[in-house]
Each structure stands twice: as C-alpha cells, then as structure tokens.
C-alpha angles and dihedrals in degrees: 000000000000089000091051092051090043090061089053094050092047089052092051094049088059094054127099114207101024113160113215104186134158118206139159092248105051124178128197104224102206127192111191094215130065122291094257088060100039095049088054091061112100092196093055093049092049094053091047091057095040094054092045090052090060115097112249094012136095137183123210121190129235131173143189103273118252091229102040093176093052090051092049092047091052090058088216121142119250109264138197121251098233100048108015083229119149111263088225090063093067119094090218131036112191112196127196112208120187107165134037096240091054085081086082089056091051092053089048092049094050091049091050088051092052094245120131108249093217114079089216091061095050125090137206090275093063123084123274105254110216120183132196138138139105094317090068089069090067119016125343093161094106086059091058097092092054107042137061095216141355126214107218120226124326108021098179090118106010094062089070094053091046094050089049091056092047095049093041097052124091094223142014090250093053090049091051090048092054094042092054085070093055110107094225104034125094115209106191094196094061107019104059109210096322106124118206118224120279118260126244121214119227109262086234089070092057140140114053112215143173122277096185130043112200136169090217101079142083088261099047114217091343125149110213127208134163116231089187139010126219129000137267094207127101106219104159097220096052127097091202097057124136097280092060112099092337094302127265123007116196125218112209119249097242093052091050091052096043091059097053108096123227092245092061106101094167121048128189117200105203137178142112093276108013096158092055089069104113091227100039095118090049091049092050093046093050091050091048093046086055089058100257133133114239132211123189131195128205100025107188116207093223091057099051113112134174091254093051097046091045088052091048092049090051088049093059104270113150098166123049109214125194139140140244094175093187116074091222138022088255091057093046090052090050094053092041093242097154098208122122133204088246092057091050091046089051090051090056091049092050090047089054094043093057099044100259114162096219148359117233119200126190116215135177123214126194098047121155113285094005114150138189088264091063090055088049090055091053090050093053094045093044087057091051093050092047089057087063100042136347108282134211125189123207105197124193131177113244113257116189114228130202118250092039131096090252093054110135095025108143121249109257091234131253095261091052096045092046090049090053091048091051090050092049094047091049092050097047098036112135094011109055131038109229130193120178135192113237117270089214096057090042087060091050089052090048096054091050093043090056096031138088140202095323092055089050092053087050090060090059090055090046092051095047091048092057107278098256119141088252089057091052092046091050092048096049094044089053090061111116116258093227095057117124106266143138098216134015118200125180120199095257097045117124130208110299097011098090117109118243115229132208 
C-alpha cells in the first residue's frame, strides 16, 4: 500500500494549483476513470475549484486506480489525493460521469472503497452518492441503481445548493426528499424514470477553466479554458446541438486571456464549437505572441481560414484535425452536418500550405440509410485528400444518444459495422492511415445510451464477471424481454431489425 500511496504523493508534488484545504463539510470528488483522464476534464476541475472556494467546504479528489488489480490485491481502501483519506470516510461522494462505460469505473471505485455499489444495499451510515457530469445531458438512467441523486446538466451553480441541502439535512432520506423538489435534480428512489430538465449556468459564471496543471494527463501540462459553451449548429446526432441550453454562449476575448496564469505555457481552448467564436483567431494569435503553445478542440472545416491555420501552426500544431462525420456528402446532408467536400479539401490545402504534417478527419459509419456507396465515396475522397497531404481517418460507429433528433435510431449491428470497416480499410490501404473504434464496445455504449435501470444493473453483473466484452454481452442478453425499455438491441441485430420497446 505504501507504494500505491507513494505514487499519489509523487503525482500531487508535480501539480501546480493543488488546493489542500480542511473544512467541516468535506466532499470526495470522484472521477471513475484513471487520473490522466479525470484531470483532463475541464468540468471536473471547475467543480473542484468551486467547492473549495466555498467557505466551510472542501473537495478532495479520487480516481479509478491505474492498476486496478494491484489496488485490489493490496486490500487498501480507495483514498483521496489531497489527504490520503479513505473515500468511505467522507459524508458525500460527488462523482462526475462523462461516458456510459464509466459506470463500470464507478462500480469498481465504490467496491474498492468498501461501499456497496447498489443504493438499496447502503444504509444511513454510508456516504451520500451524488452524480453529475456530461452524461446527464443525455441519459443518466443506467446510473439510477447506484446513486442517491443526480444533478442534471450544468452544475456550476446548482452543486452548491445541492450540497447545502445534503449537509444541512439530518438524514440521507430527508436530504433526498428535499432534493426531489429541486427543479434540476433527479432522485431515483422517488422519481421513477422521470428525468427533470437539465440546468443552465448563468453566463456570468463562465468560462470554466483549469485549477491544476499537471504533466500526468492526456493533455500534458496544459491549462484548459472554454472560450464558448454550447453550440449553435443543428447536427442531428449531437447532444450539444443548438437546442441545448439555448445554443452557444460566447466569452469575450479579454476575459479568456485574463484567466490564463503566467505559468501556463500550454493552453487548450475547448468547447463544442470553439472555432465558431468570432474572435478565435485573435485569441490564438494573442496566446502565441505571448510565447505559449495552443491546442484547439472542435475545429470546423467551414471556419478554417488562412489566418487561423497560420496561428495554429505558430502555436505548435503539427496535425490539423477536423471532422466530416458522414462518410459521404449525402450522409452529411442527412445528419445536417453542414460540411462540404470543398471545405474539407480547403482544410487539406491550408494544412499543407502552413507546413502541417498531416490532416486528421473524424468520420462515423453505421448511420441510418448509409450504404456501401457512401463508403466508396469516402474511399475516393480520402485518396484525393491524401494526394494533398498525409491523411488519417478516425472512424467511430454511430451511437444514437437521447435528447437528439436521432434518439431511438437502432444500432447498425456489429456485422454490418465491421463489414463497412473492412471495405474502408481495403479501399484506403497504403494511402490513408485508419484507426477505428471497436464495433463491440460501440454496441455496449449504445445499449447503455438507450437503456435504463435494468441495463445499469447488467453492468454490475458484467463487472463482477470480469469486465470482458463477453461478460457485457452475456449480461445484456440475460435482461428480461418484458423490462421497460424504448429499444432492445442484440449484438447481431442489423439496422431496422431491432425490436422497439414500450
């Protein structure tokens, strides 16, 4: 155990911006993925700073261990980074969940902490388990068996009200009764499957930005900040489309720049539609002129200009990354991804002109109504782009999410997705680098994205069986046919063959 704690202490020593605070109301802020992932989450870091800024309250971080087996074999409890205090000792565990499959990490963290994963198996003596995070924008129902309450949507402000209720209540039950009246809190034990609307933070609280800079993340030593929140576009597959929380909210350039600390030598501008910020080129240029490297998320091909790409290259970009999402122009039109071949061609030309090493393009396969001809168009277009600049394709199977126009669309089926990927690989071999997300794990994500409590309980079975894909498949296939559901999809189902539920 001393070695495992030593790794935590070494990590914390390398951090800039750590808050080591004692307070009467202490929260274990849990991220159910490893440290390198959790500390790359802007929302997680923002909530960490915000709770610690509250008088009488502190937040201490905990993560899914990198080496889960080693931690289990040590028989030591899961502990927080700031205090090496067992997570189970905290009265509240606030967990941020970004993706469906992180439910497995939540179960593993609770078991490591010695806390029964199922809410029904816990007593008043166990911590209050409060969930939030990006998953709440789409479908948190699979979380319902494991948590006491869920803060829906943007928790920048509401998390403080919710924690106030929990700490101010004389029992867990009374806290849940009070929270069930909150307009943006879901209490699974009393509200069935009726989800309240997601919350929207006041624009005055924006932007979210990093508290801690660390070398031990996916985004090494990078300070993250959002120049905008939300999106004004209408892509039909996206949870963050223009109808979500009134679309895009802009943060003025001066405020963005004022929040970046002098010690931040690498800055990441993140958001759902970063390049749609009207001053984005000016922001990037200002950061580069100050001697910083700059990273940018959500590069939209129709927003790439000579000035912006030049600024990105000066800021350290070697690869220009954008997305077409649909394999063909027909598919892009269907999903309302307003990106044309000419705009993607222009992106390749700009990347070459400014000395980029490569163009990376994200694409989805398995969209509704997609055919082999759409894949063939991507093959032909990929060959054209690769003649301009080396090209990489990042390919992901389409997974329908709730709270989108494509909600309820069946999964294309693993056989079909894998056949499309084989066709694409053959067509681009030797000309285009291709990396694809597993069709198997996309199916797992889909079942949870469209599922409910029963699917969440199946995750517990899968985790306890070993967590292999075969364990997930067996657990999902064992679900009763008569369970409440909107859509039931089996691993071999093809588009249009999935059976609709009630």
